[in-house]
Structures are given as structure tokens and as C-alpha cells.
C-alpha angles and dihedrals in degrees: 000000000000117000093202100073113139118250115254120232118282125200115254116261115248111232105233134158093269114094109285091224090062091050092052092047090050091050092049092046091052091048091052094045093050095043098249084122107037129192110280094028113141112228115227109196096206092053092047092049091050094048096044094038093230136126122263090242093056092044093051091052089056093044091052091054093050091045089054088055090055095249094117129035131196123257099205106259093344098082127241136332134195106267121241122218129224122228090248093053091045091052090050092048092053092047092052091046092052091055093048094047091050088050096051091046089055092047091047091056091048097048111023121097126222093268091056091048091051090049090051090053088054090049088051092055091050090050092051090052089050090054089048090052091058090213107141097206091051093049093050094047093046094047090053091052091048094054092039088061092049093049091046091052089045089051090228111129090158092062091047091052092050092045090052091051092050091048090051092050090055096036097119091052092042091051092056090048096048090050092060114099091212091056092046092056091045091050092054090059091046094052090049090052093048096047092046091053091049092049089054088046088232101158097187094048092046093049091050091048090053092047093048092048093056092040091055090045090054093048092049094046096047095042092048094056106025089222108206125224113266124207116237119235089244089058091050090053091054095045 
């Protein structure tokens, strides 16, 4: 895979009261999740600044934060590139995510009131319609809102942050999975199962539904791409 692919166009960032760094990070995250920035893409600061309408200083602050999360990696003196992920790391990311999602579902049932449960059911219906639309950007945005509501009701912002990081690390695999009609139809059934268990406040059934949803997501993502194993730098140093 070439690391010199040009960067596709990004939408300009709207300057609003929220910290600009957060806006830039959100824009970069969205570009990675939707494939505008693909693994192996070399980041050219000037182009990103021009497309996002931000200063180089603000951009570098955002890039440093995402680099610390392992999303970007250095290319010697040539700047940064979008990190790729090995099959082993992807499998680990999905396993960790499944545990966290089962946890927040359990906490949601324990802490959320009836209004929050009703709101979740509405979010679930919106998510199912997004799957039916087949529009990747809509599915990604709606899934984030669905799990944001669960994590908010669970009062577990830390888990939501980690889940988002794991999703971002596997975004290229996830994108292939979410684009598959078979996986979209399967996900609709899984969301129904999860929401129904939550409405009944059946913790064990809800936890299992969450675990199965991520397990099936992982299988679909990895099978769709045939992600090869990738040697770690520490292994290269030993060899």
C-alpha cells in the first residue's frame, strides 16, 4: 500500500465557542471513520489547514492528541500517516470493546429511568432506519448517538471515550463491514434484541446481546477484508 496517496477534500471546520482543537479532532475522526482519510494516507499539514480553514498551530495540537492515541504514526522526516492495524490488534480491539459495551449496557439498566429507556428505544428505531438506508455516514453518526445515549444513562463517560478510540482504530475494517448489506440486516436484528432486553431490564440477556453484536461485527469486519497479520516494531527489532 502506498503511503503517498493524496489527501481527499475535508469540509471546513466551523469556528464555534467550543475549543477549536476539539472541532478539528472531530473533523479528522469523521474523515477517518468514513474513509476520506484511509490507512496509509500521508498527512500534509498545509493541505489540511487549507481544507479545514484552521491555523497550523491549532492543527498540530489536534494531530498530537490523535498521534498519542495511536491513530497517526510518524514517517521519519515526512510527517505523519494514518496508522494501519494488524489482524491481531484488531481482534484485541473488538474483544475489549465487547466487554466495555456489555458493561455500559449493564450500568444503563441499573441506573437509567423509564424516560431514558424510552428514549433509547427511539434511538434504536432511528438506528435501524439508518441501517435500512445503507448510507454509511448516516449509520456511523446514528450508531455514535445510540451508544452515546447508553453511556450517558450508564454514567460512564470513560467507557464511551475508550469505545470511541477502539472504533477509530478499527475504522477501516468497520467501514467495510457496515457497507455490507448482509451485515446491515443482521445488525437490525441485533439492535432489536439489545433494546428489547434493556426494556425488560434483563441484565444477562442485554449483556449477551451486546457481546454478540460486537462479536458478529468483528467477524464481519475481519472476514470482509482478510486483514493480514502485521509485525510489531518490537518484533522487527528482535529479528
